[in-house]
C-alpha positions as a Markdown table, in Angstrom:
| # | Residue | x | y | z |
|---|---|---|---|---|
| 1 | Met | -6.0 | 21.4 | 9.8 |
| 2 | Glu | -9.7 | 20.3 | 10.6 |
| 3 | Pro | -10.2 | 17.4 | 13.2 |
| 4 | Ile | -12.4 | 15.0 | 12.1 |
| 5 | Glu | -13.2 | 11.0 | 13.4 |
| 6 | Ala | -12.3 | 8.7 | 11.3 |
| 7 | Glu | -12.5 | 4.9 | 11.5 |
| 8 | Leu | -9.9 | 2.6 | 12.2 |
| 9 | Leu | -10.2 | -0.8 | 10.9 |
| 10 | Thr | -6.5 | -2.3 | 12.0 |
| 11 | Asp | -3.9 | -1.5 | 14.8 |
| 12 | Pro | -2.4 | 2.1 | 14.1 |
| 13 | Gly | 0.7 | 1.0 | 13.0 |
| 14 | Asn | 3.0 | 2.3 | 9.9 |
| 15 | Asp | 0.0 | 0.7 | 6.8 |
| 16 | Ala | -3.0 | 1.2 | 9.5 |
| 17 | Val | -6.0 | 0.5 | 6.8 |
| 18 | Val | -9.1 | 3.8 | 7.7 |
| 19 | Arg | -11.9 | 5.0 | 6.5 |
| 20 | Leu | -12.4 | 8.8 | 6.2 |
| 21 | Pro | -15.7 | 10.1 | 6.4 |
| 22 | Pro | -17.5 | 10.4 | 3.9 |
| 23 | Arg | -16.1 | 7.7 | 2.2 |
| 24 | Arg | -17.3 | 4.1 | 1.3 |
| 25 | Phe | -14.2 | 2.6 | 1.2 |
| 26 | Pro | -11.4 | 2.9 | 3.7 |
| 27 | Gly | -7.8 | 3.8 | 2.4 |
| 28 | Val | -4.1 | 2.7 | 3.8 |
| 29 | Leu | -2.5 | 5.2 | 6.3 |
| 30 | Ile | 1.5 | 5.0 | 4.6 |
| 31 | Gln | 3.8 | 6.8 | 6.8 |
| 32 | Gly | 6.0 | 9.4 | 5.1 |
| 33 | Asp | 9.1 | 7.7 | 5.4 |
| 34 | Ser | 7.9 | 4.7 | 4.0 |
| 35 | Leu | 6.0 | 6.4 | 1.2 |
| 36 | Ser | 9.8 | 7.8 | 0.9 |
| 37 | Ile | 11.0 | 4.2 | 0.8 |
| 38 | Ile | 8.4 | 2.9 | -1.7 |
| 39 | Arg | 9.7 | 6.3 | -3.8 |
| 40 | Ser | 13.1 | 4.5 | -3.3 |
| 41 | Asp | 12.4 | 1.3 | -4.6 |
| 42 | Val | 10.8 | 2.6 | -7.7 |
| 43 | Ala | 13.7 | 5.1 | -8.5 |
| 44 | Glu | 15.8 | 1.7 | -8.5 |
| 45 | Ile | 14.0 | -0.2 | -10.9 |
| 46 | Val | 13.8 | 3.6 | -12.9 |
| 47 | Glu | 17.8 | 3.3 | -12.9 |
| 48 | Ala | 18.2 | -0.2 | -13.7 |
| 49 | Cys | 15.7 | -0.1 | -17.2 |
| 50 | Ala | 17.6 | 3.1 | -17.9 |
| 51 | Gln | 21.3 | 1.3 | -17.6 |
| 52 | Gly | 20.0 | -2.1 | -19.2 |
| 53 | Asp | 20.0 | -3.6 | -16.3 |
| 54 | Val | 17.1 | -6.3 | -16.4 |
| 55 | Asp | 18.0 | -9.0 | -14.0 |
| 56 | Asp | 18.5 | -6.0 | -11.2 |
| 57 | Ala | 15.3 | -4.3 | -12.1 |
| 58 | His | 13.3 | -7.5 | -12.2 |
| 59 | Glu | 14.5 | -8.1 | -8.4 |
| 60 | Ala | 13.9 | -5.0 | -7.2 |
| 61 | Ala | 10.4 | -4.8 | -8.9 |
| 62 | Thr | 9.8 | -8.6 | -7.6 |
| 63 | Leu | 10.4 | -7.2 | -4.1 |
| 64 | Leu | 8.2 | -4.4 | -4.2 |
| 65 | Leu | 5.7 | -6.0 | -5.4 |
| 66 | Ala | 6.2 | -8.6 | -2.9 |
| 67 | Asn | 5.8 | -5.0 | -0.2 |
| 68 | Ile | 2.6 | -3.9 | -2.0 |
| 69 | Asp | 1.0 | -7.4 | -2.1 |
| 70 | Asp | 2.0 | -7.2 | 1.8 |
| 71 | Leu | 0.2 | -4.1 | 2.0 |
| 72 | Leu | -3.3 | -5.5 | 0.4 |
| 73 | Asp | -3.6 | -8.2 | 1.9 |
| 74 | Arg | -3.4 | -6.4 | 5.6 |
| 75 | Tyr | -5.9 | -4.5 | 3.6 |
| 76 | Glu | -8.0 | -7.2 | 2.3 |
| 77 | Ser | -8.2 | -8.4 | 6.0 |
| 78 | Ala | -9.0 | -5.6 | 7.1 |
| 79 | Leu | -12.2 | -5.1 | 5.2 |
| 80 | Lys | -13.2 | -8.6 | 5.3 |
| 81 | Ala | -13.0 | -8.4 | 9.6 |
| 82 | His | -15.0 | -5.6 | 9.0 |
| 83 | Gly | -17.6 | -6.9 | 6.5 |
| 84 | Ile | -16.6 | -4.4 | 3.8 |
| 85 | Glu | -16.6 | -5.4 | 0.1 |
| 86 | Arg | -13.2 | -4.8 | -1.9 |
| 87 | Pro | -13.1 | -1.8 | -4.0 |
| 88 | Tyr | -11.6 | -3.5 | -7.0 |
| 89 | Ala | -11.7 | -6.9 | -8.6 |
| 90 | Pro | -9.9 | -9.8 | -7.0 |
| 91 | Arg | -5.9 | -10.2 | -8.2 |
| 92 | Thr | -4.8 | -12.8 | -9.9 |
């Protein structure tokens, strides 16, 4: 373990936006339990696809996409608030 100083661009919540040295762009810190939930959501989609249940897969994927969009919205708001450009093209 190495102690470092990081820039916290949002409140230190469950999905904090943090920039680590020497990175140019910040990242999103996702807690382990939240990461496990995302993994379970993806596994649910995979299982529904394997069973040929397109409706369930679509519903689960739609919810997962909405959650990821929320994370990206928080990330992009933090970047804008600190005058940092997005490291990717705008979403369509």
